[in-house]
C-alpha positions in Angstrom: 15.5 101.7 25.0 13.7 103.4 28.1 14.6 102.1 31.5 12.2 103.0 34.2 10.5 102.0 37.3 7.9 99.5 36.8 4.4 100.2 37.7 2.3 97.6 39.2 -0.7 97.4 37.2 0.8 98.7 33.8 3.6 96.5 33.8 2.3 93.5 35.9 1.2 91.7 33.1 4.6 91.6 30.2 6.5 90.8 33.4 4.9 87.7 34.0 5.3 86.7 30.3 8.4 87.7 29.9 9.2 85.2 33.6 6.9 82.5 32.5 9.2 80.6 30.0 11.8 80.6 32.7 9.8 78.7 35.0 7.7 76.7 32.6 10.8 76.0 29.8 14.4 76.1 32.2 16.1 75.8 35.5 16.6 79.3 35.7 13.6 79.5 38.1 13.0 77.4 41.1 9.5 77.8 40.6 7.1 75.4 39.5 4.3 76.9 38.2 4.5 80.6 36.8 3.0 83.5 38.7 -0.2 85.1 37.1 -0.4 89.5 36.5 -2.1 89.6 40.4 0.9 87.5 41.6 3.3 89.6 39.8 1.0 93.2 41.0 1.7 92.3 44.3 5.4 91.0 43.8 6.3 94.5 42.0 3.9 96.6 45.1 5.4 94.8 47.8 9.4 95.4 46.5 8.9 98.9 45.5 8.9 100.0 49.3 12.1 98.6 49.5 14.1 97.9 46.7 14.0 99.1 42.8 11.8 96.8 40.5 12.7 98.1 36.8 11.5 97.4 33.3 12.9 98.2 30.1 10.5 99.5 27.0 11.4 99.4 23.4 8.7 100.6 21.0 6.2 101.1 24.1 6.7 97.2 24.4 8.1 95.9 28.0 10.8 93.9 26.9 12.5 93.0 30.1 12.6 93.3 33.6 15.1 93.5 36.8 14.5 94.1 40.6 16.4 93.7 43.7 14.9 92.2 46.9 16.4 91.8 50.4 19.3 89.5 50.9 17.8 87.7 54.0 15.5 89.0 56.7 17.6 89.3 60.0 18.2 93.1 60.2 22.1 92.9 60.0 21.5 91.6 56.5 19.9 95.3 55.3 22.9 96.8 53.3 23.1 93.8 51.1 20.3 92.9 48.3 19.5 89.8 45.9 19.2 91.2 42.5 18.2 89.3 39.2 17.1 90.3 35.7 14.9 88.7 33.2 14.6 89.5 29.4 11.9 88.6 26.4 13.2 86.0 24.4 13.4 87.9 21.2 15.6 90.8 23.1 18.3 88.9 24.5 21.3 89.4 23.6 20.8 93.2 22.2 21.8 95.2 25.6 18.5 94.8 27.2 20.1 93.0 30.5 22.9 95.3 30.3 20.8 98.5 30.3 18.7 97.1 33.2 21.3 96.3 35.2 23.4 98.9 34.8 21.1 101.4 36.0 19.3 99.0 39.1 22.8 98.7 40.0 23.3 102.6 40.4 20.0 102.6 42.2 21.4 100.8 44.7 24.3 102.5 45.0 22.4 105.5 45.4 20.1 103.8 48.2 23.0 103.3 50.0 23.2 99.3 50.0 26.4 97.9 50.2 26.4 94.3 48.2 24.5 93.1 45.4 24.2 89.4 45.4 23.4 86.9 42.1 22.1 83.4 42.5 22.7 81.6 39.2 20.8 77.9 38.4 24.0 76.5 36.8 25.3 75.9 33.7 24.0 79.1 32.6 27.2 80.8 31.2 25.2 83.6 29.5 24.0 84.6 32.9 27.5 84.3 34.4 29.1 86.7 31.6 26.4 89.2 32.2 27.0 89.2 36.0 30.8 89.1 35.6 30.6 92.1 33.4 29.5 93.7 36.2 32.0 92.8 38.4 30.2 90.4 40.3 32.8 87.6 41.8 31.9 84.7 42.7 31.8 83.5 46.1 30.6 80.1 46.3 28.3 77.3 44.7 25.1 75.3 46.8 25.1 72.1 45.2 22.0 70.1 44.5 20.2 72.9 46.2 16.8 72.4 44.0 14.5 69.8 42.1 14.1 70.9 38.8 13.5 69.4 35.3 13.8 65.9 36.5 17.2 66.7 38.1 19.3 68.2 41.1 20.3 71.8 40.6 23.5 73.9 41.8 23.0 77.2 42.4 26.3 79.5 41.8 26.9 82.9 44.2 28.0 86.1 42.8 28.5 89.1 44.9 29.5 93.0 44.2 30.4 95.3 46.3 28.5 98.6 45.5 30.0 100.8 48.3 34.0 100.8 49.5 34.5 98.8 52.7 34.5 100.7 55.6 35.1 99.6 59.5 32.2 101.5 60.7 28.4 101.0 60.7 27.1 102.8 57.2 24.0 104.7 56.9 21.1 103.5 56.9 19.5 102.1 53.3 17.4 105.1 51.9 14.2 103.8 49.8 13.8 103.4 46.4 13.6 106.3 43.9 10.3 106.5 42.3 
């Protein structure tokens, strides 16, 4: 398996195909319509300006992706990143998500981000287990925060300290690696 930075033109269509079942068949994503490949290309390009977006290839096929994005828009949040990972159905449970997250979290550390946050639609034991395997700790639950699949959904939040805490303003985050 190869983990590399996403190319918006080359990887948008396979990423959109991997993501679509999470939109249509489950409450994992709170989107209601799957984004097109064009929309995905725009997301990848916009995200890659400040945060990593990675893909996993197996036998030259994109089988998963992971990315980070700003946690919130206000400046004081600039050292925190939200993270997500999605793996194609036939490749789940084979280490793809672990490989993607391992590389994503290391890149965020090198960029000097302090905290990674993950929102997980509950219940989702596989995602909880993956995050906790990397050291994410639960920090709270937004109760009935989204309506999806004919019901209210809770979102649990997990947090990972990427750097040791210091008591002064940290250095600014760096641009992502290519």
